C-alpha positions as CSV (number, residue, x, y, z in Angstrom):
1,M,0.0,0.0,0.0
2,A,2.8,2.4,0.9
3,H,4.6,1.6,-2.3
4,Q,1.5,2.3,-4.3
5,V,1.0,5.7,-2.6
6,K,4.7,6.5,-3.3
7,N,4.2,5.8,-7.0
8,D,1.1,7.9,-7.1
9,T,3.0,10.9,-5.7
10,R,5.7,10.8,-8.3
11,L,5.6,13.6,-10.9
12,K,4.8,12.5,-14.4
13,G,4.6,14.0,-17.9
14,S,4.2,17.7,-18.3
15,R,4.1,18.3,-14.5
16,W,7.6,16.8,-14.1
17,W,8.9,19.0,-16.8
18,K,7.4,22.1,-15.3
19,E,8.6,21.5,-11.8
20,V,11.8,19.5,-12.1
21,G,12.8,18.8,-15.7
22,W,13.7,22.4,-16.7
23,K,16.1,22.5,-13.7
24,H,18.1,19.6,-15.2
25,I,18.2,21.3,-18.6
26,L,19.4,24.6,-17.0
27,A,22.0,22.8,-15.0
28,V,23.4,21.0,-18.1
29,V,23.6,24.3,-20.0
30,V,25.3,26.1,-17.1
31,I,27.8,23.2,-16.7
32,A,28.6,23.2,-20.4
33,F,29.0,27.0,-20.4
34,C,31.5,26.7,-17.5
35,I,33.4,23.7,-18.8
36,F,33.9,24.8,-22.4
37,P,36.5,27.5,-21.7
38,L,38.4,25.1,-19.6
39,L,38.4,22.5,-22.3
40,Y,39.4,25.1,-24.9
41,V,42.4,26.2,-22.8
42,L,43.5,22.6,-22.2
43,S,43.1,21.9,-26.0
44,A,45.2,25.0,-26.8
45,S,47.9,23.9,-24.3
46,L,48.2,20.5,-26.1
47,S,48.2,22.0,-29.6
48,P,51.6,22.3,-31.2
49,G,50.3,25.0,-33.5
50,G,51.3,27.8,-31.1
51,T,48.2,29.9,-31.3
52,L,45.1,30.2,-29.1
53,T,42.6,30.8,-32.0
54,G,44.1,28.6,-34.7
55,S,42.1,25.5,-34.0
56,A,38.4,25.2,-34.8
57,T,38.0,21.9,-33.1
58,L,39.0,20.8,-29.6
59,F,42.0,18.4,-29.3
60,D,42.5,18.3,-33.1
61,E,46.2,17.9,-32.4
62,V,47.6,16.6,-29.1
63,S,51.2,17.0,-28.1
64,G,53.2,17.7,-24.9
65,T,55.6,20.1,-26.7
66,N,54.3,23.2,-25.0
67,Y,54.7,21.7,-21.6
68,V,58.3,20.7,-22.4
69,D,59.1,24.2,-23.7
70,L,57.4,25.8,-20.7
71,M,60.0,24.2,-18.4
72,E,62.7,26.0,-20.3
73,T,61.3,29.4,-19.5
74,N,61.0,31.3,-16.2
75,F,57.7,29.6,-15.5
76,P,59.0,27.1,-12.9
77,S,60.6,29.9,-10.8
78,W,57.4,32.0,-11.2
79,M,55.3,29.1,-9.9
80,L,57.7,28.5,-7.0
81,H,57.6,32.2,-6.1
82,S,53.8,32.2,-6.1
83,L,53.7,29.1,-3.9
84,V,56.1,30.5,-1.4
85,V,54.4,33.9,-1.2
86,S,50.9,32.4,-1.0
87,T,51.9,29.8,1.6
88,A,53.7,32.3,3.8
89,T,50.8,34.7,3.5
90,A,48.2,32.0,4.3
91,V,50.2,30.9,7.4
92,G,50.7,34.5,8.6
93,T,47.0,35.3,8.0
94,I,45.9,32.3,10.0
95,V,48.2,33.1,13.0
96,M,47.4,36.8,13.0
97,G,43.7,36.4,12.4
98,A,43.4,33.6,15.0
99,A,45.2,35.7,17.7
100,A,43.0,38.7,17.0
101,A,39.8,36.7,17.0
102,Y,40.8,34.9,20.2
103,A,41.4,38.2,21.9
104,F,38.1,39.8,20.8
105,S,36.2,36.6,21.6
106,R,37.6,35.8,25.1
107,F,38.8,39.1,26.6
108,R,36.8,42.2,27.6
109,F,38.9,45.3,27.4
110,T,38.6,49.0,26.6
111,G,38.3,49.6,22.9
112,R,37.1,46.1,22.1
113,R,34.0,47.2,20.3
114,G,35.8,50.1,18.7
115,G,38.4,47.8,17.4
116,L,35.9,45.5,15.9
117,T,34.2,48.4,14.2
118,A,37.5,49.7,12.9
119,L,38.3,46.3,11.3
120,L,34.8,46.3,9.8
121,I,35.3,49.8,8.3
122,I,38.9,49.2,7.1
123,Q,38.0,46.0,5.2
124,M,35.6,48.0,3.1
125,F,38.6,49.7,1.4
126,P,40.6,47.5,-0.9
127,Q,44.3,47.4,-0.3
128,M,45.1,48.4,-3.8
129,L,43.8,51.9,-3.1
130,A,47.0,52.4,-1.2
131,F,49.3,51.2,-3.9
132,V,51.0,54.6,-4.2
133,A,51.7,54.8,-0.5
134,I,52.9,51.1,-0.5
135,F,55.3,51.8,-3.4
136,L,56.8,54.9,-1.6
137,L,57.0,53.0,1.7
138,L,58.8,50.0,0.1
139,L,61.1,52.4,-1.8
140,T,62.1,54.0,1.6
141,L,62.4,50.7,3.4
142,Q,64.7,49.5,0.6
143,D,67.5,51.7,1.9
144,I,67.1,50.5,5.5
145,Y,65.9,46.9,5.1
146,P,66.8,45.7,1.6
147,F,64.9,42.4,2.0
148,L,61.7,44.4,2.4
149,G,62.2,46.7,-0.5
150,L,60.9,46.7,-4.1
151,G,61.6,43.6,-6.1
152,E,61.7,41.3,-3.0
153,L,59.3,38.5,-2.3
154,T,59.5,39.2,1.4
155,G,58.4,42.8,0.8
156,L,55.4,41.5,-1.2
157,I,54.5,39.1,1.7
158,A,54.7,41.9,4.2
159,V,52.3,44.0,2.0
160,Y,49.8,41.1,1.8
161,L,50.0,40.5,5.6
162,G,49.4,44.2,6.2
163,G,45.9,43.6,4.9
164,A,45.4,40.2,6.4
165,L,43.1,41.3,9.2
166,G,39.5,42.5,8.7
167,A,37.2,40.0,7.1
168,N,39.3,37.1,8.2
169,T,39.2,38.2,11.8
170,F,35.4,38.6,11.7
171,L,35.1,35.1,10.1
172,M,37.2,33.6,12.9
173,Y,35.6,35.7,15.6
174,G,32.2,34.1,14.9
175,F,33.7,30.6,15.0
176,F,35.6,31.3,18.2
177,N,32.4,32.3,19.9
178,T,31.1,28.7,19.3
179,I,33.8,27.3,21.5
180,P,32.5,27.0,25.1
181,K,34.3,29.2,27.5
182,E,34.0,26.5,30.1
183,L,36.9,24.7,28.3
184,D,39.1,27.8,29.0
185,E,38.1,27.9,32.6
186,A,38.8,24.2,33.1
187,A,42.2,24.6,31.5
188,K,42.9,27.6,33.8
189,I,42.0,25.5,36.8
190,D,44.6,22.9,35.7
191,G,47.2,25.8,35.6
192,A,47.3,26.5,31.9
193,T,48.3,30.0,30.7
194,H,46.5,31.9,28.0
195,A,49.1,30.9,25.5
196,Q,48.7,27.2,26.4
197,I,44.9,27.5,26.1
198,F,45.2,29.3,22.8
199,W,47.6,26.8,21.2
200,G,46.7,23.6,23.0
201,V,43.0,23.8,23.3
202,V,41.3,26.5,21.2
203,M,43.4,26.1,18.0
204,R,42.7,22.4,17.9
205,L,39.0,23.0,18.0
206,V,38.8,25.6,15.3
207,T,40.6,23.6,12.6
208,P,37.7,24.1,10.1
209,I,37.8,27.9,10.1
210,L,41.6,27.9,10.0
211,A,41.5,25.7,6.9
212,V,38.9,28.0,5.3
213,V,40.8,31.2,6.1
214,G,44.1,29.6,4.9
215,L,42.4,28.5,1.7
216,L,40.9,31.9,1.0
217,S,44.1,33.7,1.7
218,F,46.1,31.3,-0.5
219,V,43.8,31.6,-3.4
220,A,43.6,35.4,-3.2
221,T,47.4,35.9,-3.1
222,Y,48.1,33.1,-5.6
223,G,46.2,35.0,-8.3
224,E,46.8,38.6,-7.1
225,F,48.2,40.8,-9.8
226,I,48.1,44.6,-9.1
227,L,50.2,44.7,-5.9
228,A,52.6,42.0,-7.2
229,R,53.1,44.0,-10.4
230,I,54.0,47.1,-8.4
231,V,56.3,45.4,-5.9
232,L,58.1,42.9,-8.2
233,A,60.2,44.8,-10.8
234,R,62.5,42.0,-12.1
235,P,61.2,39.3,-14.5
236,D,63.2,36.7,-12.6
237,N,61.3,37.5,-9.5
238,Y,57.8,37.6,-10.9
239,T,54.9,35.5,-9.6
240,L,52.6,33.6,-11.9
241,A,50.0,36.3,-12.3
242,V,52.6,38.9,-13.3
243,G,54.6,36.6,-15.5
244,L,51.6,35.2,-17.4
245,Y,50.3,38.8,-17.9
246,V,53.6,39.9,-19.4
247,W,53.4,37.0,-21.8
248,A,49.9,37.9,-22.8
249,S,50.4,41.7,-23.0
250,D,51.9,41.5,-26.5
251,E,48.8,40.7,-28.6
252,R,50.7,40.1,-31.8
253,N,53.7,38.0,-30.5
254,A,52.2,36.5,-27.3
255,P,53.2,32.8,-26.8
256,W,49.6,31.8,-26.4
257,S,50.3,28.0,-26.4
258,L,52.8,28.5,-23.6
259,F,50.3,30.8,-21.8
260,A,47.6,28.1,-22.0
261,A,50.0,25.4,-20.8
262,G,51.1,27.7,-17.9
263,A,47.4,28.4,-17.0
264,V,46.7,24.7,-16.8
265,L,49.7,24.0,-14.6
266,A,49.0,27.0,-12.4
267,A,45.5,25.7,-11.6
268,I,46.7,22.3,-10.3
269,P,47.8,23.6,-6.8
270,I,44.4,25.3,-6.2
271,I,42.5,22.2,-7.3
272,L,44.6,19.9,-5.1
273,L,44.2,22.3,-2.1
274,F,40.4,22.5,-2.6
275,M,40.2,18.7,-2.7
276,Y,42.3,18.3,0.4
277,L,40.4,20.9,2.4
278,Q,36.9,20.3,1.1
279,K,35.8,18.5,4.3
280,Y,36.5,21.6,6.3
281,I,35.0,24.2,3.9
282,V,31.3,23.9,4.6
283,G,31.7,23.5,8.3
284,G,34.1,26.4,8.6
285,L,31.9,28.8,6.6
286,T,28.6,28.0,8.2
287,A,29.3,27.3,11.9
288,G,30.3,30.8,12.8
289,G,27.3,32.3,11.1
290,I,24.8,29.9,12.7
291,K,26.1,29.8,16.2
292,G,28.1,33.1,16.5
């Protein structure tokens, strides 16, 4: 009887198309629209023709020549620079943001509300608005601390970390509020200091939000172009975004096949990182907003 009722409630014919079927068609169209550019870039990277628009069909010619030639350029060093800068920025962002979020969540001090408001206001202004001031500051620091000057990766990392707080702190702050304060009090009774509570107790319980913030920071700095173009002046010190832009800036003589191969390889670290951290992403993004 229950099986018969279940069959009777199934949508059939025109009703199914009106309520469900059109969603499937729309989903297929959207997926095809998103996948086609990716397939085209992959096809261009495998084409030995050397042009991005020379082939009318996908995967008409398949060859690994472009990837071999790519290894003979500055691309490997550009990719290494991007990985170093993005990793250092992500780690620094996690530590700084977690420390600030812990202080705002657990302590009550004068200026706490004002500090949260200031972070909220500051994050509304993109860091690129200050690129003139950043350029002049690094130009001055170059004479005092050469490793923080123009053309240095450490200077670029410092610039990125200068804008690390803001949205990341608010994201972590909401998640830190979901951790019961009774755990802190129990640790204090056992004689733990604030540093021991922070590193040994709280940081282990907020792993999802740490993964989310680290992922967002890594992706943002991995593909960032404007500040990297201003800070890094030498081709041998470029990051991926700057180096690939320089290749594509010459419309007539741009090595489009190498550009496509570089774009494919550049996407691999992001894909692997997303796959590794996917189990934390949903929980890290929603827990703070629901319980904070």
